[in-house]
SEFIZA-3560 file (N, C-alpha, C; in Angstrom, 3 decimals):
REM SEFIZA-3560
<numar><xx>0.572</xx><yy>-1.153</yy><zz>0.133</zz><atom>N</atom></numar>
<numar><xx>-0.138</xx><yy>-0.224</yy><zz>0.412</zz><atom>CA</atom></numar>
<numar><xx>1.149</xx><yy>1.170</yy><zz>-0.025</zz><atom>C</atom></numar>
<numar><xx>2.068</xx><yy>1.202</yy><zz>0.647</zz><atom>N</atom></numar>
<numar><xx>2.709</xx><yy>2.259</yy><zz>0.873</zz><atom>CA</atom></numar>
<numar><xx>3.774</xx><yy>2.337</yy><zz>-0.445</zz><atom>C</atom></numar>
<numar><xx>4.066</xx><yy>1.845</yy><zz>-1.496</zz><atom>N</atom></numar>
<numar><xx>4.598</xx><yy>1.863</yy><zz>-2.613</zz><atom>CA</atom></numar>
<numar><xx>3.570</xx><yy>2.107</yy><zz>-3.727</zz><atom>C</atom></numar>
<numar><xx>2.252</xx><yy>2.285</yy><zz>-3.562</zz><atom>N</atom></numar>
<numar><xx>1.135</xx><yy>2.665</yy><zz>-4.420</zz><atom>CA</atom></numar>
<numar><xx>0.766</xx><yy>4.242</yy><zz>-3.924</zz><atom>C</atom></numar>
<numar><xx>1.237</xx><yy>4.330</yy><zz>-2.757</zz><atom>N</atom></numar>
<numar><xx>0.963</xx><yy>5.833</yy><zz>-2.315</zz><atom>CA</atom></numar>
<numar><xx>2.157</xx><yy>6.646</yy><zz>-2.871</zz><atom>C</atom></numar>
<numar><xx>3.185</xx><yy>6.040</yy><zz>-2.854</zz><atom>N</atom></numar>
<numar><xx>4.617</xx><yy>6.763</yy><zz>-3.125</zz><atom>CA</atom></numar>
<numar><xx>4.725</xx><yy>7.021</yy><zz>-4.859</zz><atom>C</atom></numar>
<numar><xx>3.871</xx><yy>6.059</yy><zz>-5.361</zz><atom>N</atom></numar>
<numar><xx>3.744</xx><yy>6.284</yy><zz>-6.863</zz><atom>CA</atom></numar>
<numar><xx>2.812</xx><yy>7.056</yy><zz>-7.280</zz><atom>C</atom></numar>
<numar><xx>1.681</xx><yy>7.245</yy><zz>-6.743</zz><atom>N</atom></numar>
<numar><xx>0.486</xx><yy>8.085</yy><zz>-6.607</zz><atom>CA</atom></numar>
<numar><xx>0.993</xx><yy>9.782</yy><zz>-6.398</zz><atom>C</atom></numar>
<numar><xx>1.875</xx><yy>9.779</yy><zz>-5.599</zz><atom>N</atom></numar>
<numar><xx>2.374</xx><yy>10.841</yy><zz>-5.172</zz><atom>CA</atom></numar>
<numar><xx>3.538</xx><yy>11.386</yy><zz>-6.369</zz><atom>C</atom></numar>
<numar><xx>4.445</xx><yy>10.483</yy><zz>-7.013</zz><atom>N</atom></numar>
<numar><xx>5.311</xx><yy>10.723</yy><zz>-7.565</zz><atom>CA</atom></numar>
<numar><xx>4.541</xx><yy>11.146</yy><zz>-9.005</zz><atom>C</atom></numar>
<numar><xx>3.489</xx><yy>10.182</yy><zz>-9.340</zz><atom>N</atom></numar>
<numar><xx>3.000</xx><yy>10.613</yy><zz>-10.660</zz><atom>CA</atom></numar>
<numar><xx>2.281</xx><yy>11.830</yy><zz>-10.477</zz><atom>C</atom></numar>
<numar><xx>1.675</xx><yy>12.624</yy><zz>-9.670</zz><atom>N</atom></numar>
<numar><xx>1.068</xx><yy>13.723</yy><zz>-9.195</zz><atom>CA</atom></numar>
<numar><xx>1.826</xx><yy>14.663</yy><zz>-8.981</zz><atom>C</atom></numar>
<numar><xx>3.371</xx><yy>14.530</yy><zz>-8.826</zz><atom>N</atom></numar>
<numar><xx>4.298</xx><yy>15.634</yy><zz>-8.957</zz><atom>CA</atom></numar>
<numar><xx>4.955</xx><yy>15.834</yy><zz>-10.309</zz><atom>C</atom></numar>
<numar><xx>4.749</xx><yy>14.795</yy><zz>-10.965</zz><atom>N</atom></numar>
<numar><xx>5.095</xx><yy>14.786</yy><zz>-12.275</zz><atom>CA</atom></numar>
<numar><xx>4.075</xx><yy>15.591</yy><zz>-13.347</zz><atom>C</atom></numar>
<numar><xx>2.831</xx><yy>14.917</yy><zz>-12.934</zz><atom>N</atom></numar>
<numar><xx>1.823</xx><yy>15.728</yy><zz>-13.634</zz><atom>CA</atom></numar>
<numar><xx>1.904</xx><yy>17.166</yy><zz>-13.904</zz><atom>C</atom></numar>
<numar><xx>2.097</xx><yy>17.492</yy><zz>-12.121</zz><atom>N</atom></numar>
<numar><xx>2.034</xx><yy>18.962</yy><zz>-12.097</zz><atom>CA</atom></numar>
<numar><xx>2.941</xx><yy>20.006</yy><zz>-12.249</zz><atom>C</atom></numar>
<numar><xx>4.258</xx><yy>19.294</yy><zz>-12.617</zz><atom>N</atom></numar>
<numar><xx>5.549</xx><yy>20.166</yy><zz>-12.901</zz><atom>CA</atom></numar>
<numar><xx>5.273</xx><yy>19.887</yy><zz>-14.521</zz><atom>C</atom></numar>
<numar><xx>4.982</xx><yy>19.322</yy><zz>-15.323</zz><atom>N</atom></numar>
<numar><xx>4.831</xx><yy>19.048</yy><zz>-16.655</zz><atom>CA</atom></numar>
<numar><xx>3.345</xx><yy>19.904</yy><zz>-17.164</zz><atom>C</atom></numar>
<numar><xx>2.487</xx><yy>20.102</yy><zz>-16.100</zz><atom>N</atom></numar>
<numar><xx>1.574</xx><yy>20.843</yy><zz>-16.519</zz><atom>CA</atom></numar>
<numar><xx>1.647</xx><yy>22.330</yy><zz>-16.383</zz><atom>C</atom></numar>
<numar><xx>2.346</xx><yy>22.487</yy><zz>-15.643</zz><atom>N</atom></numar>
<numar><xx>3.307</xx><yy>24.153</yy><zz>-15.542</zz><atom>CA</atom></numar>
<numar><xx>3.769</xx><yy>24.781</yy><zz>-16.303</zz><atom>C</atom></numar>
<numar><xx>4.920</xx><yy>23.321</yy><zz>-16.790</zz><atom>N</atom></numar>
<numar><xx>5.865</xx><yy>23.916</yy><zz>-18.147</zz><atom>CA</atom></numar>
<numar><xx>4.894</xx><yy>24.213</yy><zz>-19.309</zz><atom>C</atom></numar>
<numar><xx>3.662</xx><yy>23.223</yy><zz>-19.656</zz><atom>N</atom></numar>
<numar><xx>3.166</xx><yy>23.273</yy><zz>-20.799</zz><atom>CA</atom></numar>
<numar><xx>2.068</xx><yy>24.993</yy><zz>-20.737</zz><atom>C</atom></numar>
<numar><xx>1.592</xx><yy>25.334</yy><zz>-19.354</zz><atom>N</atom></numar>
<numar><xx>0.906</xx><yy>26.461</yy><zz>-19.325</zz><atom>CA</atom></numar>
<numar><xx>1.370</xx><yy>27.310</yy><zz>-19.630</zz><atom>C</atom></numar>
<numar><xx>2.948</xx><yy>27.382</yy><zz>-18.572</zz><atom>N</atom></numar>
<numar><xx>3.491</xx><yy>28.828</yy><zz>-18.959</zz><atom>CA</atom></numar>
<numar><xx>4.117</xx><yy>28.806</yy><zz>-20.554</zz><atom>C</atom></numar>
<numar><xx>4.493</xx><yy>27.528</yy><zz>-21.246</zz><atom>N</atom></numar>
<numar><xx>5.029</xx><yy>28.205</yy><zz>-22.517</zz><atom>CA</atom></numar>
<numar><xx>3.804</xx><yy>28.496</yy><zz>-23.411</zz><atom>C</atom></numar>
<numar><xx>2.609</xx><yy>28.072</yy><zz>-22.973</zz><atom>N</atom></numar>
<numar><xx>1.364</xx><yy>28.426</yy><zz>-23.808</zz><atom>CA</atom></numar>
<numar><xx>1.094</xx><yy>30.064</yy><zz>-23.697</zz><atom>C</atom></numar>
<numar><xx>0.830</xx><yy>30.351</yy><zz>-22.097</zz><atom>N</atom></numar>
<numar><xx>0.934</xx><yy>31.694</yy><zz>-22.263</zz><atom>CA</atom></numar>
<numar><xx>1.800</xx><yy>32.570</yy><zz>-22.492</zz><atom>C</atom></numar>
<numar><xx>3.231</xx><yy>32.197</yy><zz>-22.162</zz><atom>N</atom></numar>
<numar><xx>4.013</xx><yy>33.222</yy><zz>-22.812</zz><atom>CA</atom></numar>
<numar><xx>3.909</xx><yy>33.243</yy><zz>-24.413</zz><atom>C</atom></numar>
<numar><xx>4.001</xx><yy>32.169</yy><zz>-25.099</zz><atom>N</atom></numar>
<numar><xx>3.837</xx><yy>32.591</yy><zz>-26.608</zz><atom>CA</atom></numar>
<numar><xx>2.533</xx><yy>33.089</yy><zz>-26.943</zz><atom>C</atom></numar>
<numar><xx>1.360</xx><yy>33.258</yy><zz>-25.921</zz><atom>N</atom></numar>
<numar><xx>0.035</xx><yy>33.823</yy><zz>-26.578</zz><atom>CA</atom></numar>
<numar><xx>0.554</xx><yy>35.339</yy><zz>-26.335</zz><atom>C</atom></numar>
<numar><xx>1.064</xx><yy>35.534</yy><zz>-25.484</zz><atom>N</atom></numar>
<numar><xx>1.443</xx><yy>37.181</yy><zz>-24.904</zz><atom>CA</atom></numar>
<numar><xx>2.520</xx><yy>37.997</yy><zz>-25.765</zz><atom>C</atom></numar>
<numar><xx>3.501</xx><yy>37.068</yy><zz>-26.227</zz><atom>N</atom></numar>
<numar><xx>4.669</xx><yy>37.330</yy><zz>-27.175</zz><atom>CA</atom></numar>
<numar><xx>3.693</xx><yy>37.442</yy><zz>-28.734</zz><atom>C</atom></numar>
<numar><xx>3.021</xx><yy>36.713</yy><zz>-29.157</zz><atom>N</atom></numar>
<numar><xx>2.265</xx><yy>36.760</yy><zz>-30.551</zz><atom>CA</atom></numar>
<numar><xx>1.304</xx><yy>37.851</yy><zz>-30.361</zz><atom>C</atom></numar>
<numar><xx>0.332</xx><yy>37.994</yy><zz>-29.360</zz><atom>N</atom></numar>
<numar><xx>-0.307</xx><yy>39.022</yy><zz>-29.754</zz><atom>CA</atom></numar>
<numar><xx>0.632</xx><yy>40.567</yy><zz>-29.628</zz><atom>C</atom></numar>
<numar><xx>1.639</xx><yy>40.261</yy><zz>-28.522</zz><atom>N</atom></numar>
<numar><xx>2.324</xx><yy>41.714</yy><zz>-28.531</zz><atom>CA</atom></numar>
<numar><xx>2.966</xx><yy>41.975</yy><zz>-30.128</zz><atom>C</atom></numar>
<numar><xx>3.276</xx><yy>40.904</yy><zz>-30.894</zz><atom>N</atom></numar>
<numar><xx>3.700</xx><yy>40.912</yy><zz>-32.448</zz><atom>CA</atom></numar>
<numar><xx>2.316</xx><yy>41.648</yy><zz>-33.027</zz><atom>C</atom></numar>
<numar><xx>1.639</xx><yy>40.847</yy><zz>-32.757</zz><atom>N</atom></numar>
<numar><xx>-0.090</xx><yy>41.750</yy><zz>-33.694</zz><atom>CA</atom></numar>
<numar><xx>-0.036</xx><yy>42.934</yy><zz>-33.246</zz><atom>C</atom></numar>
<numar><xx>-0.064</xx><yy>43.334</yy><zz>-31.906</zz><atom>N</atom></numar>
<numar><xx>0.005</xx><yy>44.839</yy><zz>-31.633</zz><atom>CA</atom></numar>
<numar><xx>0.550</xx><yy>45.911</yy><zz>-32.566</zz><atom>C</atom></numar>
<numar><xx>1.647</xx><yy>45.063</yy><zz>-32.528</zz><atom>N</atom></numar>
<numar><xx>3.161</xx><yy>45.854</yy><zz>-33.082</zz><atom>CA</atom></numar>
<numar><xx>2.481</xx><yy>46.236</yy><zz>-34.731</zz><atom>C</atom></numar>
<numar><xx>2.034</xx><yy>45.070</yy><zz>-35.163</zz><atom>N</atom></numar>
<numar><xx>1.789</xx><yy>44.914</yy><zz>-36.656</zz><atom>CA</atom></numar>
<numar><xx>0.823</xx><yy>46.066</yy><zz>-36.796</zz><atom>C</atom></numar>
<numar><xx>-0.186</xx><yy>45.833</yy><zz>-35.729</zz><atom>N</atom></numar>
<numar><xx>-1.297</xx><yy>46.850</yy><zz>-36.033</zz><atom>CA</atom></numar>
<numar><xx>-0.830</xx><yy>48.224</yy><zz>-36.318</zz><atom>C</atom></numar>
<numar><xx>0.497</xx><yy>48.608</yy><zz>-35.146</zz><atom>N</atom></numar>
<numar><xx>0.717</xx><yy>49.941</yy><zz>-35.123</zz><atom>CA</atom></numar>
<numar><xx>1.820</xx><yy>50.638</yy><zz>-36.239</zz><atom>C</atom></numar>
<numar><xx>2.042</xx><yy>49.091</yy><zz>-37.013</zz><atom>N</atom></numar>
<numar><xx>2.768</xx><yy>49.799</yy><zz>-38.079</zz><atom>CA</atom></numar>
<numar><xx>4.208</xx><yy>49.379</yy><zz>-37.748</zz><atom>C</atom></numar>
<numar><xx>4.487</xx><yy>48.693</yy><zz>-37.404</zz><atom>N</atom></numar>
<numar><xx>6.032</xx><yy>48.178</yy><zz>-37.165</zz><atom>CA</atom></numar>
<numar><xx>6.607</xx><yy>47.399</yy><zz>-38.059</zz><atom>C</atom></numar>
<numar><xx>6.040</xx><yy>47.141</yy><zz>-38.992</zz><atom>N</atom></numar>
<numar><xx>6.667</xx><yy>46.181</yy><zz>-40.288</zz><atom>CA</atom></numar>
<numar><xx>7.160</xx><yy>44.947</yy><zz>-39.761</zz><atom>C</atom></numar>
<numar><xx>8.693</xx><yy>44.662</yy><zz>-40.063</zz><atom>N</atom></numar>
<numar><xx>9.233</xx><yy>43.688</yy><zz>-40.053</zz><atom>CA</atom></numar>
<numar><xx>9.801</xx><yy>42.935</yy><zz>-38.457</zz><atom>C</atom></numar>
<numar><xx>9.885</xx><yy>44.237</yy><zz>-37.600</zz><atom>N</atom></numar>
<numar><xx>9.993</xx><yy>43.882</yy><zz>-36.181</zz><atom>CA</atom></numar>
<numar><xx>8.985</xx><yy>43.009</yy><zz>-35.780</zz><atom>C</atom></numar>
<numar><xx>7.629</xx><yy>43.581</yy><zz>-36.138</zz><atom>N</atom></numar>
<numar><xx>6.392</xx><yy>42.654</yy><zz>-35.571</zz><atom>CA</atom></numar>
<numar><xx>6.173</xx><yy>41.714</yy><zz>-36.324</zz><atom>C</atom></numar>
<numar><xx>6.830</xx><yy>41.189</yy><zz>-37.351</zz><atom>N</atom></numar>
<numar><xx>6.481</xx><yy>39.928</yy><zz>-37.945</zz><atom>CA</atom></numar>
<numar><xx>7.439</xx><yy>38.828</yy><zz>-37.390</zz><atom>C</atom></numar>
<numar><xx>8.995</xx><yy>39.708</yy><zz>-36.717</zz><atom>N</atom></numar>
<numar><xx>10.082</xx><yy>38.804</yy><zz>-35.890</zz><atom>CA</atom></numar>
<numar><xx>9.200</xx><yy>38.475</yy><zz>-34.392</zz><atom>C</atom></numar>
<numar><xx>8.374</xx><yy>39.104</yy><zz>-33.982</zz><atom>N</atom></numar>
<numar><xx>8.095</xx><yy>38.972</yy><zz>-32.712</zz><atom>CA</atom></numar>
<numar><xx>6.898</xx><yy>37.863</yy><zz>-32.825</zz><atom>C</atom></numar>
<numar><xx>6.299</xx><yy>37.592</yy><zz>-33.670</zz><atom>N</atom></numar>
<numar><xx>5.101</xx><yy>37.044</yy><zz>-34.050</zz><atom>CA</atom></numar>
<numar><xx>5.764</xx><yy>35.713</yy><zz>-34.307</zz><atom>C</atom></numar>
<numar><xx>6.915</xx><yy>35.361</yy><zz>-35.089</zz><atom>N</atom></numar>
<numar><xx>7.624</xx><yy>34.181</yy><zz>-35.285</zz><atom>CA</atom></numar>
<numar><xx>8.379</xx><yy>33.548</yy><zz>-34.031</zz><atom>C</atom></numar>
<numar><xx>8.537</xx><yy>34.289</yy><zz>-33.274</zz><atom>N</atom></numar>
<numar><xx>9.179</xx><yy>34.151</yy><zz>-31.804</zz><atom>CA</atom></numar>
<numar><xx>8.231</xx><yy>33.703</yy><zz>-30.784</zz><atom>C</atom></numar>
<numar><xx>6.944</xx><yy>34.053</yy><zz>-30.816</zz><atom>N</atom></numar>
<numar><xx>5.612</xx><yy>33.490</yy><zz>-29.768</zz><atom>CA</atom></numar>
<numar><xx>5.230</xx><yy>31.941</yy><zz>-30.802</zz><atom>C</atom></numar>
<numar><xx>5.254</xx><yy>32.233</yy><zz>-32.157</zz><atom>N</atom></numar>
<numar><xx>4.909</xx><yy>30.827</yy><zz>-32.591</zz><atom>CA</atom></numar>
<numar><xx>6.163</xx><yy>29.415</yy><zz>-32.419</zz><atom>C</atom></numar>
<numar><xx>7.436</xx><yy>30.581</yy><zz>-32.400</zz><atom>N</atom></numar>
<numar><xx>8.513</xx><yy>29.196</yy><zz>-32.021</zz><atom>CA</atom></numar>
<numar><xx>8.604</xx><yy>28.558</yy><zz>-30.654</zz><atom>C</atom></numar>
<numar><xx>8.036</xx><yy>29.941</yy><zz>-29.834</zz><atom>N</atom></numar>
<numar><xx>7.497</xx><yy>29.324</yy><zz>-28.545</zz><atom>CA</atom></numar>
<numar><xx>6.763</xx><yy>28.306</yy><zz>-28.156</zz><atom>C</atom></numar>
<numar><xx>5.750</xx><yy>28.574</yy><zz>-28.866</zz><atom>N</atom></numar>
<numar><xx>4.373</xx><yy>27.885</yy><zz>-28.905</zz><atom>CA</atom></numar>
<numar><xx>4.611</xx><yy>26.005</yy><zz>-29.259</zz><atom>C</atom></numar>
<numar><xx>5.316</xx><yy>25.949</yy><zz>-30.748</zz><atom>N</atom></numar>
<numar><xx>6.256</xx><yy>24.955</yy><zz>-31.084</zz><atom>CA</atom></numar>
<numar><xx>6.889</xx><yy>24.305</yy><zz>-30.168</zz><atom>C</atom></numar>
<numar><xx>8.105</xx><yy>24.935</yy><zz>-29.725</zz><atom>N</atom></numar>
<numar><xx>9.078</xx><yy>24.263</yy><zz>-28.555</zz><atom>CA</atom></numar>
<numar><xx>8.604</xx><yy>23.684</yy><zz>-27.371</zz><atom>C</atom></numar>
<numar><xx>7.239</xx><yy>24.186</yy><zz>-26.819</zz><atom>N</atom></numar>
<numar><xx>6.537</xx><yy>23.903</yy><zz>-25.458</zz><atom>CA</atom></numar>
<numar><xx>6.253</xx><yy>22.414</yy><zz>-25.530</zz><atom>C</atom></numar>
<numar><xx>6.264</xx><yy>21.995</yy><zz>-26.502</zz><atom>N</atom></numar>
<numar><xx>5.914</xx><yy>20.226</yy><zz>-26.222</zz><atom>CA</atom></numar>
<numar><xx>7.576</xx><yy>19.891</yy><zz>-26.456</zz><atom>C</atom></numar>
<numar><xx>8.222</xx><yy>20.045</yy><zz>-26.764</zz><atom>N</atom></numar>
<numar><xx>9.940</xx><yy>19.654</yy><zz>-26.442</zz><atom>CA</atom></numar>
<numar><xx>10.236</xx><yy>19.918</yy><zz>-25.246</zz><atom>C</atom></numar>
<numar><xx>9.813</xx><yy>21.161</yy><zz>-24.780</zz><atom>N</atom></numar>
<numar><xx>10.404</xx><yy>21.434</yy><zz>-23.481</zz><atom>CA</atom></numar>
<numar><xx>9.852</xx><yy>20.809</yy><zz>-22.314</zz><atom>C</atom></numar>
<numar><xx>8.476</xx><yy>20.246</yy><zz>-22.432</zz><atom>N</atom></numar>
<numar><xx>8.022</xx><yy>19.018</yy><zz>-21.722</zz><atom>CA</atom></numar>
<numar><xx>8.331</xx><yy>17.563</yy><zz>-21.584</zz><atom>C</atom></numar>
<numar><xx>9.172</xx><yy>17.432</yy><zz>-23.144</zz><atom>N</atom></numar>
<numar><xx>9.816</xx><yy>16.249</yy><zz>-22.626</zz><atom>CA</atom></numar>
<numar><xx>11.405</xx><yy>16.471</yy><zz>-22.343</zz><atom>C</atom></numar>
<numar><xx>11.766</xx><yy>17.490</yy><zz>-22.406</zz><atom>N</atom></numar>
<numar><xx>13.111</xx><yy>17.536</yy><zz>-21.447</zz><atom>CA</atom></numar>
<numar><xx>12.883</xx><yy>17.765</yy><zz>-19.861</zz><atom>C</atom></numar>
<numar><xx>11.697</xx><yy>18.418</yy><zz>-19.636</zz><atom>N</atom></numar>
<numar><xx>11.011</xx><yy>18.352</yy><zz>-18.155</zz><atom>CA</atom></numar>
<numar><xx>11.033</xx><yy>17.085</yy><zz>-17.434</zz><atom>C</atom></numar>
<numar><xx>10.617</xx><yy>16.171</yy><zz>-18.021</zz><atom>N</atom></numar>
<numar><xx>9.979</xx><yy>14.918</yy><zz>-17.799</zz><atom>CA</atom></numar>
<numar><xx>11.446</xx><yy>14.203</yy><zz>-18.059</zz><atom>C</atom></numar>
<numar><xx>12.860</xx><yy>14.385</yy><zz>-18.511</zz><atom>N</atom></numar>
<numar><xx>14.087</xx><yy>14.021</yy><zz>-18.258</zz><atom>CA</atom></numar>
<numar><xx>14.344</xx><yy>14.217</yy><zz>-17.167</zz><atom>C</atom></numar>
<numar><xx>14.722</xx><yy>15.349</yy><zz>-16.844</zz><atom>N</atom></numar>
<numar><xx>14.827</xx><yy>16.289</yy><zz>-15.538</zz><atom>CA</atom></numar>
<numar><xx>14.067</xx><yy>15.640</yy><zz>-14.505</zz><atom>C</atom></numar>
<numar><xx>13.057</xx><yy>15.563</yy><zz>-14.218</zz><atom>N</atom></numar>
<numar><xx>12.212</xx><yy>15.187</yy><zz>-13.211</zz><atom>CA</atom></numar>
<numar><xx>12.496</xx><yy>13.508</yy><zz>-13.173</zz><atom>C</atom></numar>
<numar><xx>12.226</xx><yy>12.897</yy><zz>-13.948</zz><atom>N</atom></numar>
<numar><xx>12.740</xx><yy>11.462</yy><zz>-13.605</zz><atom>CA</atom></numar>
<numar><xx>14.079</xx><yy>11.001</yy><zz>-13.417</zz><atom>C</atom></numar>
<numar><xx>15.004</xx><yy>11.893</yy><zz>-13.910</zz><atom>N</atom></numar>
<numar><xx>16.436</xx><yy>11.569</yy><zz>-13.284</zz><atom>CA</atom></numar>
<numar><xx>16.944</xx><yy>11.867</yy><zz>-12.047</zz><atom>C</atom></numar>
<numar><xx>16.234</xx><yy>13.093</yy><zz>-12.230</zz><atom>N</atom></numar>
<numar><xx>16.636</xx><yy>14.159</yy><zz>-10.666</zz><atom>CA</atom></numar>
<numar><xx>15.881</xx><yy>13.694</yy><zz>-9.821</zz><atom>C</atom></numar>
<numar><xx>14.515</xx><yy>14.247</yy><zz>-9.654</zz><atom>N</atom></numar>
<numar><xx>13.512</xx><yy>13.936</yy><zz>-8.471</zz><atom>CA</atom></numar>
<numar><xx>12.982</xx><yy>12.202</yy><zz>-8.329</zz><atom>C</atom></numar>
<numar><xx>12.895</xx><yy>11.927</yy><zz>-9.239</zz><atom>N</atom></numar>
<numar><xx>12.088</xx><yy>10.396</yy><zz>-9.306</zz><atom>CA</atom></numar>
<numar><xx>13.260</xx><yy>9.323</yy><zz>-9.015</zz><atom>C</atom></numar>
<numar><xx>14.252</xx><yy>9.962</yy><zz>-9.193</zz><atom>N</atom></numar>
<numar><xx>15.733</xx><yy>8.766</yy><zz>-9.297</zz><atom>CA</atom></numar>
<numar><xx>14.766</xx><yy>7.519</yy><zz>-10.075</zz><atom>C</atom></numar>
<numar><xx>14.422</xx><yy>7.914</yy><zz>-11.175</zz><atom>N</atom></numar>
<numar><xx>14.023</xx><yy>6.801</yy><zz>-12.437</zz><atom>CA</atom></numar>
<numar><xx>15.093</xx><yy>6.518</yy><zz>-13.231</zz><atom>C</atom></numar>
<numar><xx>16.284</xx><yy>5.993</yy><zz>-13.359</zz><atom>N</atom></numar>
<numar><xx>16.985</xx><yy>5.938</yy><zz>-14.636</zz><atom>CA</atom></numar>
<numar><xx>16.418</xx><yy>5.312</yy><zz>-15.806</zz><atom>C</atom></numar>
<numar><xx>14.954</xx><yy>4.455</yy><zz>-15.510</zz><atom>N</atom></numar>
<numar><xx>14.372</xx><yy>3.427</yy><zz>-16.764</zz><atom>CA</atom></numar>
<numar><xx>14.013</xx><yy>4.974</yy><zz>-17.730</zz><atom>C</atom></numar>
<numar><xx>13.080</xx><yy>5.412</yy><zz>-16.876</zz><atom>N</atom></numar>
<numar><xx>11.962</xx><yy>6.399</yy><zz>-17.882</zz><atom>CA</atom></numar>
<numar><xx>12.715</xx><yy>7.652</yy><zz>-18.154</zz><atom>C</atom></numar>
<numar><xx>13.991</xx><yy>8.098</yy><zz>-17.426</zz><atom>N</atom></numar>
<numar><xx>14.449</xx><yy>9.079</yy><zz>-18.003</zz><atom>CA</atom></numar>
<numar><xx>15.169</xx><yy>8.555</yy><zz>-19.261</zz><atom>C</atom></numar>
<numar><xx>16.084</xx><yy>7.317</yy><zz>-19.261</zz><atom>N</atom></numar>
<numar><xx>16.340</xx><yy>6.662</yy><zz>-20.473</zz><atom>CA</atom></numar>
<numar><xx>15.229</xx><yy>7.120</yy><zz>-21.529</zz><atom>C</atom></numar>
<numar><xx>13.966</xx><yy>6.404</yy><zz>-21.459</zz><atom>N</atom></numar>
<numar><xx>13.089</xx><yy>6.543</yy><zz>-22.738</zz><atom>CA</atom></numar>
<numar><xx>12.795</xx><yy>7.611</yy><zz>-22.437</zz><atom>C</atom></numar>
<numar><xx>12.710</xx><yy>8.745</yy><zz>-21.918</zz><atom>N</atom></numar>
<numar><xx>12.279</xx><yy>10.184</yy><zz>-22.073</zz><atom>CA</atom></numar>
<numar><xx>13.208</xx><yy>10.458</yy><zz>-23.056</zz><atom>C</atom></numar>
<numar><xx>14.631</xx><yy>10.330</yy><zz>-22.233</zz><atom>N</atom></numar>
<numar><xx>15.571</xx><yy>11.115</yy><zz>-23.163</zz><atom>CA</atom></numar>
<numar><xx>15.461</xx><yy>10.322</yy><zz>-24.734</zz><atom>C</atom></numar>
<numar><xx>15.189</xx><yy>9.243</yy><zz>-25.028</zz><atom>N</atom></numar>
<numar><xx>14.879</xx><yy>8.622</yy><zz>-26.580</zz><atom>CA</atom></numar>
<numar><xx>14.003</xx><yy>9.340</yy><zz>-27.294</zz><atom>C</atom></numar>
<numar><xx>12.743</xx><yy>9.648</yy><zz>-26.529</zz><atom>N</atom></numar>
<numar><xx>11.739</xx><yy>10.450</yy><zz>-27.428</zz><atom>CA</atom></numar>
<numar><xx>12.387</xx><yy>11.299</yy><zz>-27.604</zz><atom>C</atom></numar>
<numar><xx>13.166</xx><yy>12.508</yy><zz>-26.753</zz><atom>N</atom></numar>
<numar><xx>13.783</xx><yy>13.697</yy><zz>-26.892</zz><atom>CA</atom></numar>
<numar><xx>14.651</xx><yy>13.535</yy><zz>-28.041</zz><atom>C</atom></numar>
<numar><xx>15.613</xx><yy>12.309</yy><zz>-28.396</zz><atom>N</atom></numar>
<numar><xx>16.172</xx><yy>12.389</yy><zz>-29.446</zz><atom>CA</atom></numar>
<numar><xx>15.618</xx><yy>12.477</yy><zz>-30.765</zz><atom>C</atom></numar>
<numar><xx>14.801</xx><yy>11.240</yy><zz>-30.755</zz><atom>N</atom></numar>
<numar><xx>13.578</xx><yy>11.002</yy><zz>-31.692</zz><atom>CA</atom></numar>
<numar><xx>13.031</xx><yy>12.436</yy><zz>-31.991</zz><atom>C</atom></numar>
<numar><xx>12.852</xx><yy>13.500</yy><zz>-31.500</zz><atom>N</atom></numar>
<numar><xx>12.021</xx><yy>14.367</yy><zz>-31.593</zz><atom>CA</atom></numar>
<numar><xx>13.238</xx><yy>15.297</yy><zz>-32.166</zz><atom>C</atom></numar>
<numar><xx>13.852</xx><yy>15.868</yy><zz>-31.682</zz><atom>N</atom></numar>
<numar><xx>15.052</xx><yy>16.700</yy><zz>-32.090</zz><atom>CA</atom></numar>
<numar><xx>15.422</xx><yy>15.816</yy><zz>-33.458</zz><atom>C</atom></numar>
<numar><xx>15.691</xx><yy>14.923</yy><zz>-33.904</zz><atom>N</atom></numar>
<numar><xx>16.124</xx><yy>14.161</yy><zz>-35.178</zz><atom>CA</atom></numar>
<numar><xx>14.946</xx><yy>14.607</yy><zz>-36.035</zz><atom>C</atom></numar>
<numar><xx>13.682</xx><yy>14.370</yy><zz>-35.888</zz><atom>N</atom></numar>
<numar><xx>12.725</xx><yy>14.889</yy><zz>-36.472</zz><atom>CA</atom></numar>
<numar><xx>12.662</xx><yy>15.899</yy><zz>-36.939</zz><atom>C</atom></numar>
<numar><xx>12.862</xx><yy>16.957</yy><zz>-36.125</zz><atom>N</atom></numar>
<numar><xx>12.764</xx><yy>18.562</yy><zz>-36.571</zz><atom>CA</atom></numar>
<numar><xx>13.832</xx><yy>18.847</yy><zz>-37.518</zz><atom>C</atom></numar>
<numar><xx>15.387</xx><yy>18.296</yy><zz>-37.281</zz><atom>N</atom></numar>
<numar><xx>16.313</xx><yy>18.723</yy><zz>-38.357</zz><atom>CA</atom></numar>
<numar><xx>15.794</xx><yy>18.113</yy><zz>-39.597</zz><atom>C</atom></numar>
<numar><xx>15.636</xx><yy>16.599</yy><zz>-39.703</zz><atom>N</atom></numar>
<numar><xx>15.527</xx><yy>15.996</yy><zz>-40.850</zz><atom>CA</atom></numar>
<numar><xx>13.519</xx><yy>16.683</yy><zz>-41.689</zz><atom>C</atom></numar>
<numar><xx>13.243</xx><yy>16.673</yy><zz>-40.867</zz><atom>N</atom></numar>
<numar><xx>12.058</xx><yy>18.022</yy><zz>-41.535</zz><atom>CA</atom></numar>
<numar><xx>11.977</xx><yy>19.305</yy><zz>-42.206</zz><atom>C</atom></numar>
<numar><xx>13.058</xx><yy>19.819</yy><zz>-41.388</zz><atom>N</atom></numar>
<numar><xx>13.781</xx><yy>20.887</yy><zz>-42.171</zz><atom>CA</atom></numar>
<numar><xx>14.384</xx><yy>20.783</yy><zz>-43.478</zz><atom>C</atom></numar>
<numar><xx>14.769</xx><yy>19.559</yy><zz>-44.051</zz><atom>N</atom></numar>
<numar><xx>15.400</xx><yy>19.247</yy><zz>-44.967</zz><atom>CA</atom></numar>
<numar><xx>14.361</xx><yy>18.817</yy><zz>-45.855</zz><atom>C</atom></numar>
<numar><xx>13.128</xx><yy>18.649</yy><zz>-45.605</zz><atom>N</atom></numar>
<numar><xx>12.216</xx><yy>18.413</yy><zz>-46.856</zz><atom>CA</atom></numar>
<numar><xx>11.456</xx><yy>19.620</yy><zz>-47.077</zz><atom>C</atom></numar>
//
């Protein structure tokens, strides 16, 4: 019973941290994108486009940051090397996919 409670506590901690990372990434990207839109409406030209692209980049990078967070949480907080390695493999696959996708 104690292992079950520890496991549930660990899962809740992981979910909480990952949820925070995703929420912050989402809200930061929305704020930056809206700032770029306001700059565009104010006539800032290419500067506004750069800010909008930065907001969209953050939005697209947020899931990748979620996997990085999982690696760190599993390795340093949970002390679970098996899941840290699995998350690291997912991170490697995502990173390779990003670079391969840029070629096509």
